[in-house]
N, C-alpha and C positions, 0 to 999 in steps of 0.2 A: 502453765500455759498450754493451751489447746494446739496441737500442729495438726494442719490438714495433711492427708494422704497426697503426696505429688504426683501421684501416678495417674488419678483421675485427671487432673488438669493437663498432664502431658499428653494422654491419650485423646483428651477432647480436642486440644489444639493441633496434635498431629493427625487427626483424622480429617480436620479441616484442609489440611494442605491436600490430602489425596481426594478430597471431592473436587469436581469441576466448579468453575468460577460462580455459575448460577445458583447451585445448591449452597455453596459456600455463603453467598449473600444472603440466602434465605436464612440459613441457621443463624446467621448474625443477626438479622433483623428478628427472628423469633425469640434470641436471648434477650434483645432490647425492648421488646414488646412485654415479655413476662417481667421484666425489672420494673418497667413502667406501671403495669398493673399492680405490683406489689407496693410500689410507692404510693399510688393512688389509695389503696387500702388503708396503708399506714396512716395516711392524713386524715381520713375518715375517722379512724380511731384516736386521732389527735396525740399520737406517739412521736415523740422527738428521735430521729435517727441518731446513733451513737457517733461519735468522732470516728472519722475515717483516717486511715493510715496505709501507706502502699505495702506494707508486710502483711496486713489482712487481706489482700486481694486472693492469694491462692486458697485461704480457707473459705471464704464468702463464695468464692466461684466453685470450689470443690462440693461446698453444701448444696449449691444450686443443681448442680449436675447430678448429684446423687438422688435429690429429689425429682429430677426429671426421670431417671431410670426407674425409681419406685413408681412413678405415674405410669409409665408406659406398662409395666408388669401389672399393674392393679387394673389397667383397661384392656389386659390380654392383647397388647400389641408389641410386636418385636421390635426393640430399640434399633435405631441406626447403629448407635454405638454401645456397648457394653462397658460401663463403669464400675469399677470397684469401690464399694463404699468404704469411707474413711473409718478405721476402726475408733478414732475419737469421737466420732458423731454417733451417740449411742440413743437418743431419744428425740421426739418430735419437737419437745421445749428448745432444746439446743438448737434443732434445725430452725425453728421459728425464728430464734434469737439470731441466727447467721442471715437470714434472709432481711431482717431489720437492718443489720449492718450493712446490707448491700445497697440500701436505700440512699446512703449518703453522697452528697457531691462528687466526691472523690471517684466513686464508682460509676457515677453517671459520666463523669469524663471519660473514664476506663472503657464504659459500654459503646460510647460514641467514637472512640479512637480505634477500638479493638479491629474492625475490618481496615481501617486504614493503614494500621500498622502491620496486618498480617498480609494483605493483598500483595504488596510488592516482592515479600518472601515466596507467597503461593505462586504468582505467576512465574518466578524464577525458576522453582523447584518444578512446575509443571513444564516448562519449556526445556530444561536440561534433562528431565526423564524421557520425554518424549522423543526429542532430537538424538538423544544418545541410542534409543529404542530403534529409530529408522536408520541411523548410521551402523549401527552393529549388525543388523540384519542385512544390509547390502555388503558389507564386508564379509560375512559368512556366505552369502551368496557368491560373491566374488571368488572367494577361497574354493568353494565346492564346484564352481563353474570351471576352475582350471583343471579340474580332473575328468571332465566330461569332453570326450574327442569329437562326438556326432554333433555337428552344427545346429541341426532341428532341435536336439533335446536340450542344447546349451540356451537356445533362444526361447524356447518354452521355459525353462527355468526362470531366466531373466523377466519373462511375461509376468509370472507368478509373482514374482518378487516386488516388480511396478505395481501390480495391483494391490498386493498387500501396503506396500509403503504409501501408495496413493491415499489409502482409507485413512491410515495414521496421519499423514500430513493434512489432509480435509479435517480430521478432528481437532489437531492442534491449532490450525488457522481459525477454524470456526468457534472453538471454545474459548481461546484466548483473545481473537480478534485484534484490534488495534493495528499494531505494525504488521502483523501477519495478515491481515487481509491485504494489505498492500504487496507484501511478498508473494501472496497468491496470484496477484494481477500480472506479475512479472513472470513466476515459475508456470502459470498456466497457459503458456504460449507453446503452439504446435511444434516451432523450430527449436525449441529450448529443452522441453521436458517430454519425457516417454508419454505416448497417447493415453494410457490409464490416467497420468497425473492430470492430464489437460482436460479429460472429460470429468474427472472430480472437482478439479480447483475452478474450473470456468464457472460453476455454479455459485461460487461465493462472493460474486461480483455485487450482488443486491443483498447478503447476508449481514450486512452491518447493522448493529443495534439501533434502535429507535428510542429518541428522548421522548417521554410523554408529552401530550399536548399542552398539558397545565403549565408543565416546566417552560416548554417554548415561550407561551405567552408571558410568563413571568420574566424571562430574560430578555424578550424584546422590550417589554415596558421599562425595565431597568435601563437597558442599554440605550433607548432611543429616546427616552424621557417624555413620552406621551402613552395616554391610555390605547389600549388596544384597539378598541372600537373607534377611536378619533382617527387613526392611522389606516385602517383597513375597513373597506366596504364588505369584504368576503375574504375568508382564509380558509383553505382547506386542511382540515385536521390530520388527514393522512399525507406523509411526505411523499413527493413524487421521486425521491431517492434518498438514500442514506449511505453514507462511507464512514471510513473509519474516524474521520475527526468532525465531520459536520453533516446535517441532514438539509434539504431543500423542500420547501413547500410553496406550492403556487397559491396567489394571493391577488386581490384586486385594490389599488389605493383608492382612498375615499377622495382626496383632494384632485387627482388628475384622471380619476377614472380609467386607468391602464393596468393590464395583467403584469404582474412583477414575480420574479422568483425571489423567495426570501431564505437565505443561507445562515443557518443556526450553528454554533459550534456545541458539540457536545459537551457537558460540563464535567471536569475532573478528568479528562483523558490525557492530558499533554505529559503528567507526570509517569503515567504507566507506560506510554510509548517511548519515553525516554529510558525506562528500565529494560524495556524489551530491546533497546537499539544496543545497549551496553552488553546483554545476554548474547545478543547475535554477533557484536565485535569479538567477544571472548571466543565463541564457536568458530568464526571465520579464520581467527589466528591458529586455531588447533587445525582446521581443514588445511591452510597454508603451509603447515609443517608436516602434513601427512599424505595428503591427496591432490591438491590443487596447486599448480604452479603458476599462480597468479596472485597479484597484490590486491586482495579482497578487502583487507583492512582499511586502505586508504579510501576505496569505495563506500564503506559503511560510515566512514568519518564524513563523508561529504553527505550520505544519508542523514545524517544526524542533525547537521547544519540546515538541509532542507526541510526536514520535518519540524525543526524549530520555526522556521518561516512560516510554515503552513499555518501556524496557529493565530498569525496576525492578518487579519482580513483588511486592516487598512493598506498593508503592503500589497496583497492580492487586488484590491481595488485600482491602486496606481499601476500595477503592472498590466491591469486589463485594458486600462484607458491608454497607456502607452503603446501596448501592441495594436490597438484598434487603431489609433491615430497613424500609425506606421502604414498599417494597410490601406487606409484611406488616403494617404497622402503620397503613396507610391505605385498605385495601381489604378488603371481606369475601371476596373472591376476587379473589387476584393476577392481574393481566392477563397477566405473562410468568413464566416460571421461570428463576431466577437459581441456579447452582450454589452449593451449600454448601463453604465452604473449611475444608481440615484444617489448623488453625492452627498447630500443631507441625510441619508439614511443608512450610514457606514460606521461601524465602531470595530473594535479589535476582534470582538466576537460575533458580530453581525454584518451582513452585507445585503442590500437589496438592489436587485438589478433587473434588467428588460428581460421579460420572459420571452424565450424562442421556443416556439412549437416546432417538434420533430421527433422522430423514431432513434433510439439508439442503434449503433452501426451494427451491434452483435444481432440485432432482429431484423437486418435487411432482407435476409433471404427469406423469413417467414412473411415478410410484408409483400414482398414481390409475389409469392406465391398466393397470398389473398387475393391478389388483383388479376388472378388468373394467367400470370405470366410465368414462363418456364424459368426458373432461377439459373439454369445453365445455359439458357437461349442467348440469341445476339442480343437482344433488346435489354437483357440484364447485364449482360457484358459491356454494353455502353454505359449504363448507368454507373457500374463499378469503376469504369475506366475514368469518367468524369470525377468520382469520388477522390480517386487515388491521384489523380491530376492536380486537383485542388490542394489537397493535403502536400503533395509534393512541392509546388510552388510556394506555398505558405512555410513551411519549413526551411526550405531553401533561403527564402528571404529572411527570416528570424534569424537563423544561424549564422549563414554566411555574410549577411551584409550588414544586418543590425548588430549582432553579436549578442542579442537578447530575446530569448524564446521561452516558449511554454514546454515544458519538460516533462509531462505527462500526459502522452497522447494513447492512453490505453482505452479500449473499446467504450467504457461507462462515461468516458469523456467527449465522445463524438456523436454529434447528433446529424441525422440526415434529413434536410428540410424541403421544401417544394423545389421542383426542378432540379432534385439531385444537389442542390447547395449543401454545403457542410458548415456545421456550428462546431466551434471548439470551446469546449466548458471547462472550468475549474483551472485557475490560474494561481493556486497556492503554491505549486513547484514551477518557478520561474528561474532561469540562469542568466548571468550577465557574464559573457566570456571576456576575458582581457583581449586586447587586439594582437597580441604575440600569439596566443592560442587560436583566436579565430582565423588570422592569417595562415599560421601552420596547419590548421584542418583544412583552409581552401586549397592548400598545396598537395593535401594528402588526397583530397576528392579529384583533383587533376590528375594526380598519380594512378587513382583507382581506374578513373574513367579511360586513361591512356593504357592501362595495364602495363605499367612501369615500376617494376620491381626496385630498381634503383633510386628512383625518385621517393618511393614510399619508404625505403629504408632511411634516406635522409629525412623525411617529415617526420619518423620515431623520434630521431635526435631534437629535432625542432620543437616538438610537443613535450619532451621531458620523459618519454616513455623508454625505459630501461629495461632490455631483454638480455638473456642468456641463453645461447644455442649451441648445442655441439653438432648440428646437421652439417653435412657436405655443401649442401646448397642452402647457405644461410637465407640470403636475400630472398629466394623462392617462398620459404616457410614464413618469413617476416611478411611477405605480400599475401599469402594466404590468410594468415592471422589478420591482416588489416582488413580483408574483406570479410571475414566473419565479424569482425568487431563494428566496422565502420560503414558497411553498405549493405543494403536490403536484398540484394539478389545472392541467392545460395549458389555455391559452386555446383556445376554438373554431378549429378549423382548424390549429391548430399541434401537430405531432408530433415537433418537435426544438427546444430551446432554446440550440443552440449559437450563440455569439457570432460565428459567420462566417455565419450564415444570413441570407438577404436578409430585411429586416424586424426583424431583432432589436433589441429596445430599446437593447443595447450599441451599436449603430451609430449611436443618436441621443442618448444620455446617457452622458456620460463620468463614470464613478465615479472621481474624484481621490484620494479617501481612504475606505479601509475598515478598520474597528476590527480588529484582530488577534482580540481576544477573541469577537468575533462569526462567525469563519470555522468553527468548529466547529458552530454552528448552521446555517450556509448548506451544510455538507457534508452534514451529516445530512439537512436536507430535500431535497437533490438525490439522496441514497441512498434516502430513503422513496419519492421520486416515481419512481425506478426501479424498486423494488419493486412499487409499483401498477402501472406500466405492464406490468410483466412477468407481473402475475397478472391483466393485462386489463381493470383498474377505474380509471377516472379519476375521482378524489374530491377533496375540499377538505379537508385537515387543518385549516385555518383555521376553517371552519364546525363542524368536530367539537371543535375546542378551545374554541369560544367561552366554555361554562360555566367551563372551569379559568380561562380568561383573566380572565374577570369576577371569579372568586373573588380571584385574585393582586392584582387591581386593588383590589378592595373592601377587604381585608384590610389595604392599604398606604394606605388612605384617599384612593385616588384616583378612586373611583368611587362614586356615591350613587344611591339609590332603587333598589339590586339587593338582593334579599331572598335571603340566602344562609345557611340555618340552620346547618348543619354541612359540613364538606369532603365526609362521604360522601354527603350530600344531591346536592352539586356534581357528584360523580363517578357517581352514580346518573343524574343527567339527563344526564351526557355520555354514558353507555352507551346510554340510552334514544335519545338524539338520534342516536347513532352507528347503533343497531340499525335504526330506522325509515328512515334513510336508505340502509342496505345492502338492506332488503327493496324498496326503490322502484328500486334502481339496475338498469339494464339491462345484465347482464354478459353 
């Protein structure tokens, strides 16, 4: 029996792992197309393919790869991978025989599943190689910096390291996409990451892959049960936005003659994102043991749960309508605009909603400049203040009063509309807080607003946050940590809250247990802080939310001596409080 040289197959597959995902997919498609052409040739000659068995796969694949190498050399082209010809394949007749063996149904199934089976392994390998590279270079820089006494030289050394690591992190997020594009949105915040990281990662907001228009049409017809032309009078082939999970197109409904936004889920993404999450979970467990004194693993478990929810557009549509109804029921003027859902055009993979015209908040400065207004002048400051006021009120109501909130306020999900109105998009990540956590957080908000370390320490216990500190003034450090985690205002002289910064509270206080349910609040506060820093305004959400927190505790019977006539009175008080602060803010 002929035995193929396994080295050919091994090198071919191993080389696949080292390729970036785009090249890997192209090579796999090339393999499939070549096999298809061979099969068509065999049918024309009316040749019956020989029976296939799994044990023949290495031999047939080895023959194909050797043939590919020979083709490259005959055409004077350098092959991407050089394969060793199998010693058992001596002549072209045998080679043709092996090609015929590859035409059987068994191999066709093999070729279809090749990419599907190797892609998870490939992504994991890519992640670990790149993450280890970034981590190792930082540890080496940290070791070398310990021997440099000159502060300026040490700072320059770290700047070079940040620049190199930023390029590597950009490549990791850009090449792998999926979950890592979401990670880039969080890491690319000026108050959390070095400036070099922010400059590189902020450009990834619109770098998500795009599903071809033909595939989008097919998905819409299958999901909504109607022909494309019957549903839409017009439909923009180019998406107005594409994220890691879905993309959005602008269209016009044929029946209602209204403009809508059509959100279509990318096919085949969910499995890969789950693989990414499991890799990240393993990595953060390592970081917890070596560098970061924070319960990161619980946070990643909550991310896993939330990402799973994001793939259910039926749930997203319900969340959108619930938040929209709450804003209209409890405010004379809604603080933010929420798109209206077209109820009969929603499935698990597709959601059609009202189209809201506006500009992304990240483009606000450019838009102001285009209109001949100084982006740093008083007129621009008033517009920014109104935007921040609306977001502050909206999130105060969602988190503290309703306990049900939009948990992904990154810049790509915020539109600025006419008269500085704000629209909040993408309700895939929403969170329902249990009442005990909602009221515990309201108590912490009052502690932060009153600058009361003792009350903040009590709130830690109420929220289930377990800490370990050896500091002499533990209450002070716990309060500073609470400010960094749950308020938008940076402490005096602090420009970054990274746990790697010198003087960070996380270097003095270990967070041994952090409730998974509270992670969405933590992430939301970090994103709101990033927005305020980006707008050039350093303010405290806790101070502005005091009236809403007082109302929540009063209605639960936990706060006495506070006169709250109606919730409208409370919200009006918050509006006036916020407005007074904004007018006094030096922007």
